[in-house]
N, C-alpha and C positions, 0 to 999 in steps of 0.2 A: 490359709483360707484364700488368699489372693490367687495362689497357684491353682487351687481347686476350682475357683471361680473361672479362671482363664481356660482350664481344660473343659469345663462344662460349656463355656461359650463357644469354644472351637468345635466340640461335638455337635452342639445345637446348630451352629452355622453350616457344618458339613451336611447334617441331616436336612436342613432347609434347602440347601443347594441341590441335593439329590432329589428331594421331593419336587422342586421346581423343574428340574430336568425331566423327570418322569411325566409331569403334568403338561409341559409346554414344548419339549424338544423330541424326546424319544423314549420308548419303553421296551421292555423285554417281553417275549411271548414264548411259551412252551408249546411245541407241536404235540398234541395229545393222541393223535391217531394216524392211520396210514392214508388218510384221504387225499393228501397232496403229493404222494409219491408219483413220479420220480423227481420232483422238484425239491421236496422237503421230506425228511424221514421222521418217524415217530421218535420222540425223545430229544429232538434238536431244540435249541434255544435260538431265537432270532431277535434282531433289533429292528424295531418298527419306527420309521421316520414319520413323526406326526405333522411335519410341514410339507409332506409330499403333495397334498391336495389343499394346502392351507391349514392353519392351526384351528381346530375346533375348540372353542373356549370351554374350559372345564366348568363344573358346577352348573350344568344346564338347567337344573331344577330352580336355580335362583333367577336367571335372566334369559332362559330359553336358548335357542340355537343361533349361534353366530360363528362365522369362520373368517379368520384374518388371512389375507393373501391367497384367496381361493385360486386353485389351479385345476386343470382338467385331468380327469382320470384317463389313462390310456388303456386301450384294449390289450388284453393279455397280462396286465398288471396283477401281481399277487398282492392282495390287500387284506387288511385286518378291519373288522367291523363288529359292531354290537348286534346281538341276536334280534332280528326284526320281529320275531313271533312272540317274544316275551313282553307282555303289556303290564306286568305287575311291578315294574321298577322304572325309575328314570332311565332314559336312553343310555347315558354314560355309566350307569351302574349295572347294566345287564351283562351276561356272559359274553365272552369274546370269541368270534369265529374267524377263520381264515379261508380264502378261496381265490380262484382266478376269475378276473372280470372278463366275461366273453360277450357281454352285451351292454352298450352304452345308451344313454337316453336318446330315443328316436331311432335306434337300430331295429332291424327286423331279423329275427333268428328263426331258422327252421327247427321245429321241435317235434317229437313224437307225442303220442297221447299221454305219456308219463312226464312230459315236459323236459325230457332229456334232449339237449341240443344235438342235432345231427352234425357230426364233425365235418369240418372242412380240412383242406390240406395243411393249414397252418398249425393246427394242434392235434390232428389225428394220431400221429406217431406216439404221443405221450398219454393219450386218453386210455383209461383202463376199461377192459371188457371182461365178461365172465366166460370161463371155459370149463369144459367137463372132461374128465379122464377116468379110466378104470382104477378101482381101488388097488388092484394088484400091481399097478405101475407106480405107486407112491414113492417107493425107494428109488426107482430108476429116475423119476422126475427130479427128486432132490439131488441126485448125482449130476443130472444134466444142468440144473440151475447153478450148482457150484462150479461146474466146468465152464459154463458160459458167463460166470460172474453176474448172474441175475439175482437180485435180492429175493430171498425166500419169503413169499407172502403166506399169510395164514389161510387155511381153508375157510370158505365162507358158506359151505353147505354140502349136503350129500344125499344120496338115495341108497337103495340096497346094493347097487353095483358101482356107483360112481362118486367121486369127490368133485367139488367146484372150487376153483381159484380164479383170481383176476390177474390178467397180464395186459401190458400195453401192446399196441399193434407191432411195435418194433421187437419187443420181447418174444411175442408169438412167432414173428418172422425168424428170429434166431433159433427158436425151438424147432420150427418146421425144417429149417436147413440142416440142423443137427440130426434129425431123424430120417434124412435122405428119402423123402417122399412117402414114408410109412408113418405118418403122424397120427398118433392115437389120442392127441389132445384136440378137441373140437369145440367150436363156439357153442355156447349154451342156447343161443338164439340164432337161427339161420337168417342171413341178410334179407332173403326174399320173404321172410315172415314178419318183418318189422312193419309197424303201422305206418300209414301214410303220414307225411309231415304236415304240420300247420305253420303258418307264418305268424310268429309271435312278435308283436310290436312292443318294445320297451318304452314305458311312458316317459315323455319329456314335458317339462313344465309348459303349460298352455296349449299343448297339442292334443287333439282328440284321438281316442283309441276306440275302434269299432268293437261292439260286443257280439260274440259268437257263442253258441252252446258250449264249445270246448274251453273258452277262456272266461266265462262269466263268473264262475266261482272265484278264480284268481283275482279278477278285477274287483269283485265285491269285497273280498277280504282286504285288498289294498285300500279301498275307499274307507272301510270301517277302521282298520288298524292305524293307517298312516295319514289319511286325509280327514279323519274324524267326521265322516259324513254318515248320515242315516241311510244305510244301504241294506238291501235284503233281496233274496230271490223268492219270488212267488209265482207258482204255476209256470215254471221254466222261463220267467221274465225277470230281468234285473230292474229293481226299483231303487231310485235315489231320491231322497226327500219326498217320498210318497208318490213319485211319478215314474212310469215306465220309461226306460231310456234305451237307445240303440247305440249310443256312444258315450264315452266318459272323457272328461277333461280334468287333468291333474294339476296340482299347484306345486309339485316338487319334481325334481329329476330322480330317476330310478336306474338301478343297475341289475344285471343278471349275473349271478355268481355260480361258478361250477367247481366241483372237485376234479382233480386229475384222475382219480379212481372212480369210475362211474358206479362201482358197487357201494361207495360211500355216499349216502344221500343227505349229508349235512350241508346242503347247499340250497340254491333257489328252487330246486324240485320239492324241497320240504317246506321252506318258509317264504317262497315267492320273491317278489321284487325287493331289492334292498334300497331304501331311501338314502338320499345324499347326506342327511343329518346323522345317519348311523355309521358313516365312514370314519375310521380312526386314522389310518395312514397306510403307507405301502411297506411291505416287508423288504428290508434293505439288505442285510447279510446275516450269516450264521456265525454266532460267537461261541457256541458250545454244541458238541454233537457226541452223543454216547449211546451205544446199543447195549441193552441189558445183557445180551449173551456174549457178544464179541468185544465189548469194551469201547474205548475211545475211537472215534472216526476222525483221526488227525487231519486227513486230507480234505475234510468237509469244513473245518473251522476257518473262518475268514472269507468263505465263498459268498459272492453276491447271489441273492435269491432271484431266480429266473424261472 
């Protein structure tokens, strides 16, 4: 009996240590989709450092939001956060998303009418865009991708004559070079047809943000969901606490999160600004990587997430 009790005590102690480590130090996260390629691939498991931005205390439903050792988020960090659009559960109980931070509190981003950030030179080579190609070239394209060691992405659409896939600018450059000036892969949207950009200001605690027709729905949703204000749009005017406003002041810092693959919209284009209290931590490194078709990706294991 003493031996059995000792074994039970050891198992319980190990379980408690593991639980504390997951709550207060680091946790694992599975990459469920292709949204972060080429930084992270579907099926990879990553370790998330919960102290990257200071430890967000668990059990927020008991004592609210508190963070120990708060640190600043850096632009281009790949971070993990709770779903900002799900209001039916406590923040730390909501589903978990991952994305790249491209907008810090107080930053100004140029975005199009769909709130897609217009790329700058720093991250343009990795950002995914949609391209169109003839259906009868499908086999030739797959051969090209294998030859150039470009990961084969799934088709994301089609019409009667064409398929659509997404590639980064660098991948498209390689394909163009391989086709010697006879490139039959074309951007789905011409650069000269893109809408004019808007200057999107990321809310910073205590700083006013001007209301415009193109951002008032975004600001209204943020006020209702995360600032818990009585806000609504009436006759094309934003009302807060019953009064029309031309600018908003926020009580939290917010971030703008983007996917590497612009065809994947599980980012701020879908759920808007991400409040500071939703941040869990920064993606640290890959500890497991396996593709369903090709098997283990041994060269990916142990790599830092960038």
